[in-house]
Structures are given as C-alpha cells and as structure tokens.
C-alpha positions as CSV (number, residue, x, y, z in Angstrom):
1,M,-0.1,0.0,0.0
2,K,1.6,3.4,-1.0
3,P,1.8,6.0,1.8
4,P,-0.3,9.1,1.5
5,E,1.4,12.1,-0.1
6,W,1.6,14.1,3.2
7,Y,3.6,11.3,4.7
8,G,6.3,11.7,2.0
9,V,6.4,15.5,2.5
10,L,6.7,15.1,6.3
11,R,9.5,12.4,6.2
12,Y,11.6,13.8,3.4
13,R,11.1,17.5,3.6
14,I,9.9,18.5,7.2
15,V,11.3,16.1,9.7
16,P,15.1,16.2,8.5
17,P,15.6,19.9,8.9
18,I,13.8,20.2,12.1
19,F,15.8,17.3,13.5
20,L,19.1,18.8,12.2
21,V,18.5,22.0,14.1
22,V,16.9,20.5,17.2
23,F,19.4,17.7,18.0
24,T,22.6,19.7,17.0
25,G,21.5,22.7,19.4
26,A,20.2,20.1,22.2
27,V,23.5,18.9,22.9
28,Q,25.0,22.2,23.8
29,Y,22.0,22.9,26.2
30,L,22.2,19.6,27.7
31,A,26.1,20.1,28.5
32,L,24.9,23.2,30.5
33,V,22.2,21.5,32.2
34,G,24.4,18.7,33.4
35,Q,26.9,21.2,34.9
36,G,24.0,22.6,37.1
37,E,24.0,25.9,35.1
38,S,21.2,27.7,36.2
39,N,20.7,30.8,33.9
40,I,21.0,29.0,30.5
41,T,20.6,31.2,27.3
42,W,21.2,30.4,23.8
43,R,23.9,33.1,23.8
44,L,25.6,31.0,26.6
45,A,25.3,27.8,24.8
46,A,26.5,29.4,21.6
47,S,29.6,30.7,23.2
48,K,30.9,27.2,23.8
49,A,29.8,26.0,20.4
50,L,33.3,26.5,18.6
51,G,35.2,24.7,21.4
52,N,38.5,25.9,22.9
53,S,42.1,24.8,22.7
54,F,41.6,22.0,25.3
55,S,38.6,20.6,23.6
56,W,40.2,20.5,20.2
57,T,43.4,19.0,21.6
58,C,41.3,16.0,23.3
59,V,39.1,15.4,20.3
60,G,42.1,15.7,17.8
61,L,44.3,13.3,19.9
62,F,41.5,10.7,20.5
63,S,40.5,10.7,17.0
64,L,44.0,10.1,15.8
65,W,44.2,7.2,18.3
66,A,41.2,5.6,17.1
67,I,42.2,5.9,13.3
68,L,45.7,4.6,14.3
69,W,44.0,1.4,15.6
70,L,42.3,0.8,12.3
71,Q,45.3,1.3,10.3
72,L,47.4,-1.2,12.3
73,P,47.9,-4.7,10.7
74,S,45.1,-6.9,12.3
75,S,42.8,-9.9,11.5
76,Q,39.6,-9.1,9.8
77,V,36.0,-10.0,10.0
78,H,33.5,-9.4,7.3
79,G,29.9,-8.4,7.6
80,P,26.9,-10.0,6.0
81,P,26.8,-9.6,2.3
82,T,24.8,-6.6,1.0
83,L,22.0,-6.7,-1.6
84,F,24.6,-6.0,-4.2
85,G,26.9,-8.7,-3.2
86,Y,29.5,-6.7,-1.1
87,R,30.9,-8.1,2.2
88,P,32.5,-5.3,4.1
89,P,35.7,-6.0,6.0
90,Y,36.4,-4.8,9.6
91,Q,39.5,-4.7,11.8
92,D,39.1,-7.2,14.5
93,N,41.2,-5.7,17.2
94,G,38.3,-4.1,19.2
95,V,39.2,-5.8,22.6
96,L,42.8,-4.9,22.4
97,Y,41.9,-1.2,21.5
98,Y,39.5,-1.2,24.3
99,W,42.2,-2.2,27.0
100,A,44.8,-0.1,25.2
101,S,42.6,2.9,25.4
102,L,41.9,2.5,29.2
103,V,45.7,2.1,29.9
104,G,46.4,5.1,27.8
105,F,43.6,7.2,29.8
106,F,44.8,6.1,33.2
107,T,48.4,6.9,32.3
108,I,47.4,10.4,31.3
109,Q,45.4,10.8,34.4
110,A,48.3,9.8,36.6
111,L,50.7,12.4,34.8
112,Y,48.0,15.1,34.7
113,P,45.7,14.5,38.0
114,D,43.4,17.5,36.9
115,L,42.4,15.9,33.7
116,S,39.2,14.3,34.6
117,G,38.0,17.6,36.2
118,A,39.0,19.5,33.1
119,I,37.0,17.3,31.0
120,F,33.9,17.6,33.1
121,S,34.5,21.5,33.1
122,N,35.0,21.8,29.4
123,M,32.4,19.3,28.4
124,P,30.2,22.0,26.6
125,E,33.2,22.9,24.5
126,M,34.2,19.3,23.9
127,L,30.6,18.8,22.3
128,G,30.9,22.0,20.4
129,T,34.3,20.6,18.8
130,L,32.7,17.0,18.3
131,N,29.7,18.8,16.5
132,A,32.0,20.9,14.2
133,V,33.9,17.6,13.3
134,A,30.8,15.5,12.8
135,L,28.9,18.0,10.7
136,T,32.1,18.5,8.4
137,L,32.4,14.7,8.1
138,C,28.8,14.6,7.1
139,V,29.1,17.0,4.5
140,L,32.2,15.1,3.1
141,L,30.3,11.8,3.1
142,L,27.3,13.4,1.1
143,L,29.8,14.9,-1.5
144,K,31.6,11.5,-1.6
145,G,28.3,9.7,-2.2
146,K,27.3,11.8,-4.9
147,L,30.7,12.4,-6.7
148,R,32.9,9.2,-5.9
149,P,30.5,6.5,-4.4
150,Q,32.2,3.4,-3.1
151,H,29.6,1.1,-4.8
152,P,27.7,2.9,-7.8
153,E,25.6,-0.4,-8.2
154,D,24.3,0.4,-4.6
155,R,21.2,2.2,-6.2
156,H,18.8,4.3,-4.3
157,P,16.3,6.9,-5.3
158,S,17.1,10.6,-5.3
159,R,15.8,12.5,-2.3
160,P,15.9,16.2,-1.2
161,L,19.3,17.3,-0.2
162,L,18.6,17.6,3.5
163,Y,17.0,14.2,3.7
164,E,20.2,12.8,2.0
165,F,22.4,14.7,4.5
166,Y,20.4,13.3,7.2
167,T,20.3,9.7,6.2
168,G,23.4,9.5,4.3
169,L,24.0,8.1,0.8
170,E,26.6,5.1,1.1
171,L,26.0,2.1,3.2
172,H,29.6,1.1,3.5
173,P,32.0,4.0,2.7
174,R,35.6,3.8,3.3
175,I,38.0,6.7,3.8
176,L,41.8,6.1,4.0
177,G,41.2,2.5,3.7
178,M,39.0,2.6,7.1
179,D,35.1,1.7,7.2
180,V,33.6,4.9,8.2
181,K,31.0,3.5,10.4
182,Q,33.4,1.2,12.4
183,L,35.5,4.5,13.1
184,T,32.6,6.6,14.0
185,N,30.4,4.1,15.8
186,C,32.7,1.9,17.5
187,R,36.2,3.2,17.8
188,I,35.1,6.9,18.5
189,G,31.6,6.7,19.8
190,M,31.6,3.7,22.0
191,M,35.2,4.3,23.3
192,S,34.3,7.9,24.2
193,W,31.4,6.7,26.3
194,Q,33.7,4.7,28.2
195,I,36.4,7.2,28.6
196,L,34.0,10.1,29.5
197,I,32.1,8.1,32.2
198,L,35.5,7.5,33.9
199,A,36.4,11.0,33.7
200,F,33.2,12.0,35.1
201,Y,33.4,9.4,38.1
202,L,36.8,10.8,38.8
203,A,35.8,14.3,38.8
204,G,32.8,13.3,41.1
205,V,35.2,11.7,43.6
206,Q,37.4,14.8,43.5
207,R,34.4,17.0,44.4
208,H,32.4,14.8,46.9
209,G,34.4,11.9,47.8
210,F,33.6,8.3,47.3
211,S,29.9,7.3,46.4
212,A,28.6,3.6,46.0
213,A,25.9,4.9,43.8
214,T,28.4,6.7,41.4
215,L,30.6,3.6,41.3
216,V,27.5,1.4,40.5
217,N,26.6,3.8,37.7
218,L,30.2,3.6,36.4
219,L,30.4,-0.2,36.9
220,L,27.3,-1.2,34.9
221,Q,28.1,1.2,32.0
222,S,31.6,-0.1,31.9
223,V,30.5,-3.7,31.7
224,F,28.1,-3.0,29.1
225,V,30.8,-1.1,26.8
226,A,33.2,-3.8,27.4
227,K,30.8,-6.4,26.3
228,F,30.3,-4.3,23.0
229,F,34.0,-4.6,22.2
230,W,33.9,-8.3,23.0
231,W,31.0,-8.6,20.6
232,E,32.1,-6.0,18.1
233,A,32.1,-8.6,15.2
234,G,28.5,-9.3,16.0
235,Y,27.5,-5.5,15.9
236,F,28.5,-5.5,12.1
237,S,25.3,-7.6,11.6
238,T,22.9,-5.2,13.3
239,L,20.6,-2.5,11.9
240,D,23.2,0.3,12.4
241,I,25.4,-1.3,9.9
242,I,23.3,-3.2,7.5
243,L,20.5,-0.8,6.9
244,D,21.6,2.6,8.2
245,R,23.5,4.6,5.7
246,A,26.6,6.8,6.8
247,G,25.1,10.3,7.4
248,Y,24.0,12.5,10.0
249,Y,21.6,10.0,11.7
250,I,24.2,7.4,12.4
251,C,27.7,9.3,12.2
252,W,26.7,12.5,13.9
253,G,24.8,10.4,16.3
254,C,27.8,8.3,17.4
255,L,30.2,11.2,17.3
256,V,28.1,13.7,19.2
257,W,24.9,12.3,20.5
258,V,26.5,9.3,22.2
259,P,29.1,11.3,24.1
260,C,26.3,13.8,25.1
261,L,23.3,11.7,25.8
262,Y,24.5,8.2,26.6
263,T,26.9,9.4,29.2
264,F,24.4,12.0,30.7
265,S,23.4,9.9,33.9
266,S,27.2,9.9,34.9
267,Y,27.7,13.6,33.8
268,Y,24.7,14.8,35.6
269,L,25.8,13.1,38.9
270,V,29.1,15.0,39.0
271,A,27.3,18.3,39.8
272,H,24.3,16.7,41.6
273,P,25.6,13.9,43.9
274,P,23.4,10.9,44.2
275,V,21.1,10.5,47.3
276,V,20.4,6.7,47.4
277,S,21.9,4.5,50.0
278,T,24.7,2.0,49.6
279,A,22.5,-0.9,50.1
280,T,20.1,0.4,47.4
281,A,23.1,0.9,45.2
282,L,24.1,-2.7,45.7
283,L,20.7,-3.8,44.7
284,I,20.9,-1.8,41.7
285,A,24.2,-3.4,40.8
286,V,22.9,-6.7,41.0
287,F,19.8,-6.1,38.9
288,G,22.0,-4.2,36.2
289,L,24.6,-7.0,35.9
290,F,21.8,-9.6,35.5
291,T,20.1,-7.6,32.8
292,I,23.4,-7.1,31.0
293,L,24.1,-10.8,31.2
294,L,20.8,-11.6,29.7
295,N,21.5,-9.0,27.0
296,Y,24.8,-10.9,26.1
297,R,23.2,-14.2,26.2
298,V,20.7,-13.1,23.6
299,D,23.3,-11.8,21.3
300,Y,25.6,-14.8,21.9
301,E,22.7,-17.1,20.8
302,K,22.4,-15.5,17.4
303,Q,26.3,-15.4,16.8
304,L,26.5,-19.1,17.8
305,F,23.7,-19.9,15.4
306,R,25.3,-17.8,12.6
307,R,28.6,-19.5,13.0
308,A,27.2,-23.0,12.9
309,A,27.3,-24.9,9.9
310,D,23.9,-25.1,8.2
311,G,22.4,-23.7,11.5
312,K,23.2,-26.9,13.3
313,C,23.6,-26.1,17.0
314,H,21.9,-26.5,20.3
315,L,20.1,-23.9,22.3
316,W,18.7,-24.5,25.5
317,G,19.5,-28.1,25.3
318,K,17.6,-28.7,22.1
319,P,18.6,-28.5,18.3
320,A,18.0,-24.9,17.1
321,R,14.8,-24.5,14.9
322,Y,14.7,-22.0,12.1
323,I,12.8,-21.0,9.0
324,E,14.8,-20.8,5.7
325,A,13.8,-17.5,4.2
326,Q,14.7,-16.7,0.5
327,Y,15.0,-13.3,-1.0
328,R,16.4,-11.6,-4.1
329,D,19.4,-9.3,-4.1
330,S,19.8,-6.2,-6.2
331,S,21.1,-8.4,-9.1
332,G,18.0,-10.7,-9.0
333,N,20.0,-13.7,-7.4
334,V,18.2,-15.8,-5.0
335,R,19.7,-15.8,-1.5
336,T,18.8,-17.5,1.6
337,S,18.6,-16.5,5.2
338,K,17.8,-18.5,8.5
339,L,15.4,-17.1,10.9
340,L,16.1,-18.3,14.3
341,L,13.1,-19.9,16.3
342,S,15.0,-21.2,19.4
343,G,16.2,-20.0,22.6
344,F,15.5,-16.3,23.6
345,W,14.7,-15.8,20.0
346,G,11.8,-18.1,20.3
347,S,10.3,-15.9,22.9
348,A,10.3,-12.7,21.4
349,R,11.6,-11.2,18.0
350,H,13.6,-8.2,19.7
351,L,14.4,-9.5,23.3
352,N,17.9,-8.1,23.0
353,Y,16.4,-4.8,22.9
354,T,14.3,-5.5,26.1
355,F,17.2,-6.4,28.1
356,E,19.3,-3.6,26.8
357,L,16.5,-1.1,28.0
358,L,16.5,-2.7,31.4
359,A,20.3,-2.2,31.6
360,S,20.0,1.3,30.7
361,L,17.4,1.9,33.4
362,A,19.6,0.1,35.9
363,W,22.6,2.6,35.4
364,C,20.1,5.6,35.4
365,L,18.7,4.3,38.8
366,P,21.5,5.9,41.0
367,G,20.0,9.2,40.1
368,I,16.6,8.5,41.8
369,G,15.5,11.6,43.8
370,L,17.3,14.0,41.5
371,G,14.4,14.3,38.9
372,V,14.0,13.3,35.4
373,W,17.5,14.6,34.2
374,P,19.3,11.3,35.2
375,F,16.9,9.1,33.4
376,L,17.1,11.0,30.0
377,Y,19.1,8.2,28.3
378,A,16.6,5.4,29.4
379,I,13.8,7.6,28.1
380,F,15.5,8.3,24.8
381,L,16.6,4.6,24.4
382,T,13.1,3.4,25.0
383,C,11.7,5.6,22.1
384,L,14.8,4.8,19.9
385,L,14.5,1.1,20.3
386,V,10.5,0.8,20.0
387,H,10.9,2.8,16.6
388,R,13.9,0.7,15.5
389,T,11.7,-2.5,16.2
390,F,9.1,-1.4,13.7
391,R,11.8,-0.2,11.2
392,D,13.4,-3.6,11.3
393,E,10.3,-5.5,11.0
394,E,9.2,-3.3,8.0
395,K,12.7,-4.1,6.2
396,C,12.3,-7.8,7.0
397,A,8.6,-8.1,5.7
398,V,9.7,-6.5,2.5
399,K,12.8,-8.7,2.2
400,Y,11.3,-12.1,3.2
401,G,7.6,-11.7,2.2
402,H,5.5,-14.7,3.3
403,N,8.4,-16.2,5.1
404,W,8.4,-13.3,7.4
405,D,4.6,-13.6,8.0
406,R,5.2,-17.2,9.0
407,Y,8.1,-16.4,11.2
408,C,6.0,-13.8,12.9
409,R,3.2,-16.5,13.6
410,E,5.9,-18.8,15.1
411,V,7.1,-15.9,17.2
412,P,4.2,-13.5,17.8
413,F,5.8,-11.2,20.4
414,R,8.1,-8.2,19.6
415,L,9.8,-7.1,23.1
416,I,7.9,-8.8,25.8
417,P,6.9,-12.4,25.8
418,H,3.0,-13.0,26.1
419,V,2.5,-9.2,26.5
420,F,3.9,-7.1,23.4
C-alpha cells in the first residue's frame, strides 16, 4: 500500500531540517544542564559551540588514536553480504583497542591529575568541537556519495538534499582504507562513552568523595561497553550497519549524541551527587549485571547460530529450529537467510532490545531522587528501540515476504513475551 502524499512531505522535507536544528542545538543545552548551570541562554550555549584549545586537543588526539588502531595490521572479520553482493571487511582488534585505550587514559590521568575535572568543566566545549567535526564529516560523506560512491551499483532513489544529508547516501563508505561506520560508531563513539564516564566518576570523587551509587553507575556502563567490544564482530550484523547509511543520523549520532546523551547520567551526577543509600546501590548493581548478562546471552545465541554450519547447534539443550527464508538481491540472485526460532529468539523477536532497555534503566537508577534528568538516556533509548523494532520489521517484511509472516506467527511477540 502506497503511503499518503503528506507522509512523504513530512518524512523527506519537514522532519530532517527540524531534527538537524533541534538535536544539534540540544547537545549544547544538555551540556550546560548537566553542569548545574542555572541561567541557561542560547547566547551562553552558542559561546561554547566552537570549542577551545583544550577540547580541540582532546578530540584531535582521541580521533588520531582511533584512526591509528584501524590502520594497524590486524585480523579481519566480514559483515553480512549486501543486496549488491559486497561483504564489508572490518578490523578485528576491538578488545585490544579497548584495553589499550583504558591504559592510555589512566596513564595520562596519573601524569595530569586534573584531567578528569578539566574534561567535565570543558564538556560544553568538547561537544561543540565534536559537533563541528561530525558535521564536517557528514558534508564530506554527502559529497563522496554523490561524486565518488564506493559502490555505484548500490542504487537508491534521489531525495531532497537535507534528507540525503540526514540519512546518508552510502551504506559502507571507506576513507583512507577504513570503514567509516566502524570508526565513528565503534572506535570513537563507544570508546568515548567509556572514557567520559571514567572521567566523570573521577571528577565526582574529587568533588564529593566516594559514592557507592556513582561507582555502580560507572560499573554497569563499563561492563556494557566492554561487552560491546568483546562482541564487536556481532555488531556488524545489526541494523546500524546493514541498513543505516553513513550520514547525520548514524555518524553524527555516534560522534556527538553518544558522548552527550549516553553518558548523561554519569555527567549529571558530578554536579548533583546521588542520594541513594549504599544498600540500594548494591541492589541496583545486581539487577543491572543480571540484565546485561541476559542481553549478552541473547546476542551470543544469535552469533552461535550464525557460526554453526547449516544452523546445526543446540540452544537450551535442544537442536536449534529455524525458517529458511529466500529473498532476491539487487542483481536478482536468490539468496537464503535463516530465521531463528529457538532459545531467547523463540520468546520474542527483539528480546535483546528489552534487556538493553532494562540495563539502561539500571545505570540510571543511582539518580533516583534527582528528578527526570538522570533518566534521560533510558527515556530516549526506549523511544529509539521501539521505533527501531518497527523499522526492522518493515525491512524484514519487504525482504522475506510470506516467510516473515510465518516467522511472526511462530514468534508472535516483539519485545515482551506474552505481552507485546
């Protein structure tokens, strides 16, 4: 069924410019909110938008560090084939990069004890610098996609310019031999999350002394980010990589929105110390670690199934069940995917999202009693993943046709078994 004309106008012409203005400006506002600034004006926010020497030095050195690790000789993994037959290669040194980055941060922190406090104090300028870098990259990606696309056979309909800037044009662009999304999403976005929450924790300890609640907030996020790098090869099969093109939505999001919003619960607790008791913090830690473990288990089952020859593996003590779903690639060739029906994937179609939402709630819980701000990330992630659930299912329905309908009958729930 063809969508109404007004939907196309809204999607392609109205929403992109609104989102570009609102989200780009929002990060500067949130940076001031998190610092406890009582008199926030757009003039004040704009004064931080170009950064300063400290922010440009930090962003520049960190970016060079991330680029270096994608240039070092390393084993490679490949993502799933695209509809035009390309299997993107990725550097498989994420775990080593993660630990080397932590060692590097703690070494610099030992040499410059005021580093973490300076990162917190200069966070508005840091986000201004990241904004400038990310927007410049998005312009370059747009020009590259129009003038020198990586894969000209990756055809897509022409859209309004701002929509193309927002969504991006290329699925797997490479610059200097690097996959752009591995650089922005994994090596800068996710690692900046880890480094920033460490800096915010240390800045909070310097200001207020030890707090079990802030330690739990740091611990849960650190386990989650470490899990990501352990599982990085699996990330290359997710919607971010196989569906989203490299533009403002994904690249700016990982370069700016992740350092701003994903770290916000930790950032907010520096200027607004938590009020929860140590006993409550311990309960939160147990709950959070349990949900992260479940999230990992769901992803592990999918990876185990994909690696098994012809899907022959056992989940929950039984042979894995699946549906063989055929589809045609952009060249008209018939290909086959296996839709898993066993383990957690037989309980709900996106149970990994459910456990990720619970984990995000857990590391926001140390902010209980401080209003809605510490929970901003959990609220945003709920909206994002519910929306992504429907996007993913729309893509799969088009790709797999009646086999997707059959899969939905076998696994009728999206996020919560027997509920939704």
